[in-house]
Backbone bond lengths (Angstrom), bond angles and torsions (degrees), N, CA, C in turn:
res aa  C-N    CA-C-N  psi(-1)  N-CA   C-N-CA  omega(-1)  CA-C   N-CA-C  phi
1 M - - - 1.438 - - 1.527 111.76 -
2 G 1.327 116.58 -32.30 1.451 120.32 -179.17 1.519 113.04 -70.13
3 A 1.335 115.97 -14.61 1.468 119.79 178.97 1.522 111.82 -64.24
4 I 1.337 116.55 -22.43 1.462 120.68 178.00 1.535 109.75 -60.98
5 F 1.326 116.99 -32.04 1.462 121.00 178.87 1.528 111.85 -96.75
6 K 1.340 116.95 -35.48 1.460 120.10 -175.65 1.524 112.98 -67.22
7 I 1.314 117.26 -45.15 1.469 120.50 -176.88 1.523 111.16 -62.11
8 P 1.340 120.46 -48.94 1.468 118.30 175.13 1.524 112.79 -62.16
9 G 1.325 117.09 -32.82 1.458 120.44 177.54 1.520 111.73 -62.63
10 Y 1.329 116.46 -45.40 1.458 119.95 178.66 1.528 111.43 -67.76
11 I 1.313 116.91 -33.77 1.471 119.95 176.44 1.526 110.04 -65.97
12 V 1.323 116.67 -41.32 1.470 120.19 177.74 1.523 110.13 -64.58
13 Y 1.343 118.07 -41.53 1.467 120.90 175.13 1.529 110.06 -54.21
14 F 1.315 116.04 -50.04 1.461 121.00 -175.42 1.523 111.72 -65.61
15 V 1.322 117.30 -50.71 1.463 121.30 -175.62 1.531 110.90 -67.08
16 A 1.327 117.66 -48.60 1.463 120.34 -179.24 1.524 110.61 -65.41
17 G 1.312 117.39 -38.33 1.456 120.47 179.28 1.517 112.59 -65.92
18 L 1.315 116.87 -46.64 1.461 120.41 -179.12 1.520 111.23 -68.76
19 W 1.315 116.84 -44.79 1.456 121.05 179.70 1.533 110.48 -64.79
20 G 1.324 116.56 -43.08 1.457 121.10 177.81 1.512 112.50 -64.67
21 F 1.338 116.87 -35.62 1.462 120.61 176.79 1.520 110.82 -61.18
22 F 1.320 116.91 -47.43 1.454 119.59 -178.73 1.532 112.11 -68.30
23 I 1.330 117.71 -36.16 1.468 119.80 176.41 1.530 110.01 -66.55
24 S 1.324 117.50 -43.56 1.461 120.58 179.09 1.520 111.32 -64.03
25 L 1.311 116.64 -41.43 1.465 120.03 177.47 1.522 110.20 -63.81
26 G 1.325 117.48 -38.16 1.462 121.01 176.88 1.520 112.07 -64.01
27 I 1.324 117.26 -38.70 1.465 120.92 177.74 1.526 109.98 -63.51
28 V 1.326 116.61 -45.43 1.463 120.54 -179.43 1.521 110.41 -64.40
29 V 1.318 117.74 -43.19 1.464 121.06 -179.98 1.528 110.62 -66.20
30 D 1.320 118.27 -38.09 1.469 120.89 178.27 1.528 112.00 -61.37
31 H 1.321 116.84 -36.69 1.457 119.84 -174.71 1.524 113.48 -95.76
32 L 1.310 118.51 -26.18 1.460 120.98 -177.67 1.524 113.68 -112.94
33 G 1.318 117.34 -7.79 1.464 120.52 -177.58 1.517 111.10 85.28
34 F 1.332 114.55 176.04 1.465 119.70 -176.55 1.525 111.68 -64.63
35 I 1.318 117.04 -44.69 1.464 120.20 -178.77 1.531 110.10 -64.41
36 G 1.333 117.24 -43.05 1.460 120.55 177.15 1.523 111.72 -62.53
37 G 1.334 116.52 -37.76 1.462 120.17 177.08 1.511 112.43 -66.29
38 A 1.338 116.29 -39.56 1.465 120.23 178.17 1.524 110.66 -66.09
39 I 1.324 116.59 -41.96 1.467 120.07 177.71 1.521 110.15 -64.02
40 A 1.336 117.10 -43.03 1.465 120.60 178.73 1.524 111.13 -63.56
41 F 1.315 116.83 -36.74 1.468 120.73 -178.59 1.527 111.35 -68.08
42 F 1.339 117.07 -43.69 1.461 120.17 -174.15 1.526 113.93 -91.63
43 L 1.320 118.09 -39.30 1.459 119.86 -172.32 1.526 114.05 -102.11
44 A 1.311 117.90 -29.13 1.462 120.13 -177.00 1.524 110.15 -137.29
45 P 1.335 117.97 66.79 1.470 119.25 -176.97 1.516 113.98 -65.59
46 V 1.325 118.42 -12.95 1.465 119.79 177.72 1.527 110.16 -65.20
47 T 1.334 118.18 -22.32 1.462 120.17 176.82 1.521 111.20 -61.90
48 L 1.326 117.08 -28.32 1.467 120.16 178.39 1.525 111.12 -70.47
49 A 1.330 117.46 -25.65 1.463 120.38 177.02 1.522 111.37 -76.63
50 F 1.330 117.13 -28.73 1.455 120.73 -179.33 1.521 113.21 -92.00
51 A 1.316 118.05 -10.34 1.465 121.00 -179.02 1.531 112.40 -61.47
52 P 1.341 120.87 -42.44 1.475 118.77 176.48 1.527 112.81 -62.77
53 W 1.332 117.62 -35.27 1.462 120.94 176.78 1.522 110.20 -63.79
54 Y 1.318 116.10 -44.55 1.461 120.18 179.04 1.522 110.62 -60.80
55 E 1.311 116.70 -46.29 1.460 121.26 -178.67 1.526 111.28 -62.42
56 A 1.321 117.15 -38.26 1.464 120.89 -179.99 1.524 111.81 -69.28
57 I 1.322 116.74 -43.32 1.460 120.13 -176.09 1.524 111.64 -78.97
58 A 1.314 117.82 -45.82 1.466 121.01 -174.01 1.526 112.80 -78.69
59 N 1.317 117.67 -38.84 1.460 120.73 -173.38 1.521 114.01 -114.27
60 S 1.313 118.04 3.45 1.472 123.90 -178.42 1.521 112.95 54.13
61 N 1.317 116.35 34.42 1.461 122.37 175.88 1.529 106.78 -106.88
62 W 1.323 116.25 100.62 1.455 121.22 -173.78 1.523 113.22 -88.66
63 F 1.327 118.30 -4.47 1.460 120.07 -177.25 1.527 112.89 -59.67
64 P 1.338 120.35 -46.47 1.474 118.16 178.70 1.527 113.30 -59.78
65 M 1.342 117.13 -37.64 1.464 119.76 178.05 1.525 110.91 -64.28
66 L 1.326 115.70 -45.73 1.457 119.38 -179.96 1.522 111.34 -63.68
67 L 1.310 116.66 -39.55 1.464 120.55 -178.98 1.520 111.24 -66.48
68 V 1.319 116.93 -53.44 1.466 120.55 -174.00 1.527 111.65 -70.70
69 Y 1.317 116.74 -57.04 1.462 119.42 -173.41 1.525 111.90 -83.09
70 G 1.318 117.76 -36.27 1.463 120.03 176.31 1.519 112.21 -67.38
71 G 1.330 116.37 -39.18 1.460 120.17 176.69 1.516 111.50 -63.51
72 F 1.326 116.53 -39.54 1.461 120.65 178.27 1.525 111.03 -64.66
73 I 1.325 116.84 -44.18 1.467 120.25 -179.63 1.530 110.96 -65.83
74 G 1.335 116.44 -44.80 1.466 119.84 178.91 1.517 112.63 -62.70
75 A 1.324 116.90 -42.52 1.462 120.35 179.21 1.524 111.07 -66.57
76 T 1.322 116.98 -38.48 1.464 120.33 178.47 1.524 110.83 -63.64
77 I 1.315 116.77 -39.49 1.463 120.13 177.88 1.531 110.40 -63.35
78 L 1.339 116.79 -44.49 1.468 119.68 179.39 1.527 111.76 -62.21
79 V 1.315 117.31 -45.45 1.466 120.40 -179.03 1.526 110.48 -66.61
80 T 1.319 117.55 -37.31 1.461 120.93 178.49 1.534 111.03 -65.46
81 I 1.312 117.02 -41.96 1.469 119.83 177.17 1.531 110.08 -63.67
82 G 1.325 116.53 -43.46 1.464 119.55 177.89 1.515 113.19 -61.97
83 S 1.338 116.73 -39.54 1.454 120.51 178.17 1.524 111.51 -67.99
84 A 1.329 117.11 -36.08 1.462 120.70 178.40 1.531 110.85 -67.36
85 I 1.319 116.37 -37.17 1.463 119.74 179.00 1.531 110.29 -67.91
86 D 1.343 116.32 -39.27 1.464 120.34 179.29 1.512 112.56 -73.64
87 G 1.323 117.59 -19.09 1.456 120.69 -179.76 1.505 113.18 81.56
88 E 1.322 117.89 26.78 1.463 120.76 -178.96 1.498 111.44 -83.75
C-alpha cells in the first residue's frame, strides 16, 4: 500500500534531480563559460549544489532553488509516508 506514495516520491527524486542538475550546470556554464563548467563538473561538483543559491540571491530567480531543494523535500515526504504505511 505504501507504494502509492513511494513510487511517485522516487519519480520526483529522479525528475527534480536530473532537471535541477541540468539547470545548475547551465547556470555555471553561463557564468564561467564552457571550460569553467567542465572544470566545475569534474573537479568541483559542489559548485553545482551552490548554483541554485547563487541564482536565487544574485538574480532573484527562485525557480532553481524550488526545483532542486523543494523537489527533494517533497519527494522525501512522499517516501517517508510510504515507508510509514508499509511499516518499515
